[in-house]
Steps between C-alpha positions, in 0.01 A plus 500: 500500500536142408532393142176380345498148362468508123199318377553248221221366279398140562697250302369179333707209598539250219542152632773282359377286207659161437665476156317170420164678532605763247617239254184292529279806449695602190477147361125498555461829317707368209282189480183710487643716222619194307160330532324815374732528201459131416124548475552773243755305299396311183465121528804287433530361148374149437818354364642148531819638654306658786495253792150433627311195626332262256194653333534843671449815296525873557409604854655164584571611859129457572353188665433207270160357411561177686255659746268702273437782742554872472815596308625852568563701186823694463310823438445754775145522638369238258244228547644150550516229235256249640378179336132462590447197719162396363230569248508459128412736221143618447558464124243249380698359208829439679453125455390522137441731207153638432582492128602134496148377432512647150793281388542126450734248341419404141737260329287295262643453153325669212326301226798568271740315731539158336462181702802289592428221252497748211842648571717229662751353257635143529862439604536833676572464871592790725665437836555773757746518791387774739724706726487653846255470786131412497364822353779543247427145387131581487580777254703257289222241497243757392717625215596146399138427404490814285835416339370154406193662347717739296706206370194275439679241711406245765617613842658253740414584864773746604789397723544699819833643610647263758866602503532876544486714811169355617608134487148357509473147360124527435380425149200657324248241617604544865410869498235541230201287402647366177183328373296818541776698332487277192123468476411864562728611214408220260315737265804730473814287503572130495690410817652162590673383818806357324639438155336208320684173459547281198612141542544562872737793440443874506452624145805726505744719686405863554713773351582751775506872436407830658306794364564868581303663775169656394504299178207605277294253289709586192809422708368150572407453135845598374721352773319197639268380225776414246676292765172336600425404139843340471545342846129442584570530875631825649564577865520866601711551812494762774148582389393808692382822338592359159179624340413853396302707746264612223312250286181511298183476706424128464851400607483733800167348598657154466761613751219588740321169451821319588598713797162561663310183412724213384772526764344349811702379796473135595225410747732461805652846443166669426326337796778606741492854361122520536532375858739785581254751350215360708709533816578863418135581433398327823708760684366804319247596232777654286873439489807639327761282333847655491774376269782643708809391303760619751722195479881535507520386137255767385679777688840384377383488142332840517821664617301705749634603839293518819736659751632181659862613488798286413322183612224549241750592226708190569206257521311625195822559306595134541162392362523753218813330368274216382415710194837557335368734232296716738611862482577703810203721577467832676272417791399865553399534137314167503299608804421846360373336180276266699686181413557381855245287690341678794603379843236308700466809722433720197243257363317505831496880511382515139201277570407685819526832316266369230243429769538134599450470875711320755238224524552394136635148446800465268627188326869539418646305209871508550813297531770572754481871586833677524550596862245246622259589778675828572418617147140375519432649845390848378254344251360272768469797736263685266328180377515246785263257320789358299473163325686272259450150371730380779279656770170393342593137432681235697833349398316177424264680259789676324725194488398391144598845368780618729788343305391655169541874448254513209225324693548731798493796261176361352336508845594866540373568147158352583460694826616827344259446212215432743565806717276805508802726451834396354805715580821449309833644607683434173450448129601135485328224309251404772398864545441546128319170448266566793441862398385383156291219639325729747427747221356221286275366776329825595771757571535390860694748711874479427731754663849568372707757693599801292850465640644788297265762642483339845878524537510857632181453703646208694835672530342792686210321665599576860531868408125542451174422673329170422212673326739677262692177439183302425377770262827497307495119478145497363597760241803295392290186467245641257524279191660215695193348664389250235222712355382422143686690230784607730740385228437575134400195291806340346743645754723280710554128487191320369466255788480798736261704288296259282292784353406304187321249723304747711165628380293792624124506533351786303190470718540534873403162634462394859799381697342154530461460125856617449636251753333212318620618160859533617501137602329353196598750233708243315197279447256777412730695270483872432154645461397789276478731803872473576825613349851363539726753665800377309354513151684816391832319543436214262749591228766225523742704292524774763853536632555327832480752781756504776400267778565430866823341603425133517583171670501378855765664715647161583591419143677807360243768517494870579237621740230694317343826609144581588213588271469872471208732451642670191677374192799719579545335839421160355788528254750533784459132574497344156773419254539380146552130448820376340492152341755261646683432175802370685283242674361394163846465350611288793224248441 
């Protein structure tokens, strides 16, 4: 019998696999695992030593806002961060405060405030040399009138700073209406254009000195008056913030009469500024004016870092050397404390989150922006209706002003003052002067970024949906929108918060009546149905409170912080004033 063939089970034949295929498959699996783990990992720290592109933040691997379309969040199964392409906010008072109609400027002197002829003493002449840029000089001019009143002296029209950082050769009469300045204050202080002459010669040589910063009336009476009685002509130099922030009511109101009524720009400047406003309003019913302040000088002075790597450090570091006494700052700490200007991209996102639509027209007051068009591109992407004095006016129209920094700054001042909403990205002199002026003339909407609280929101913005981001921004901005009584009376620098000169209607009047009163309040005076908001702070003997860090950044000035909703936050950005005794001794 033949042998039976043994049956074997069927075998699977495994084909030969090329080694390259195995390696590629393993690499793909590793990439998938790595990507999954990276999604679960915490975001990288925002630290200057971490290399990232200019103005990028956490989740910096995401697409930029140069094209404001959907940005994928780095959270699994999350909605995208998407900047809405149209539509504004349904909030009815976005362009103005509903409470504003109950407040108006009131700066008339009381009946107890003696007239000029009763207090001015013969042979007492006060000369003032201002310091800094246009708005710093404006502060000096305002306080010069009050100082002359304290000393019972005749004020010579102040000299403007023509030699410092700004290098503008304009004199007082080329920027301000000097005749109006003298006549409108004639009941308060005697003002002359130049020292009188006798026998064809000036009556004497001024004695030059300097007073401490925040010098109170008693300080002027003890330091300056004895010299004035002996020398008859005194010139106070570097005159900026040389007067106490707190004065008795009538002197504070005199400050307001000078700043808000006596200081008018010359007709050519005012007419050009009004023309720019008309051209903005011809484009849209409402417009925003943005004081961007993102110039290289500002960033260098602030000591802030914006992620531009070694190039940024080198460029801004070289500029920073201009201020020899400027201390080295911790850029992370400065940003966390809200002392760094927002980037143009962040400003754009802030305004969109507040509810301003893409169709809104923006006037930007700014010098040379660090990074140029590349830096401005994200702001222009979310607000394409982007204007400046250079885009609204021809070179021929701007020619009479272009060579003078103060006159160009005056044009920006006028347009920002005439805007429906003013947005400031810093706490410099122009921001403070305009904030106070807008409060005085009806609490017009003034938005200051709460940079301290916004820091973490912006840092993590691409890690949340737009709706969540916008909600957080609106929460941070409560108390920073220019509403009446956001800041306690007497707090802050007086020119920013002129509470003594703002009255409140005890009876709710119509918005129309309020608008008229705010414009003519100085002529009508304060009625029995109103109260001065600043009256509780009248005691001139009260110790001087800490105040904002002063000066223009271009002179020798630290960048101030933002107004805050609480006194505790507010105190983070203020410091005590130290008199410059060394400067006095050197005179």
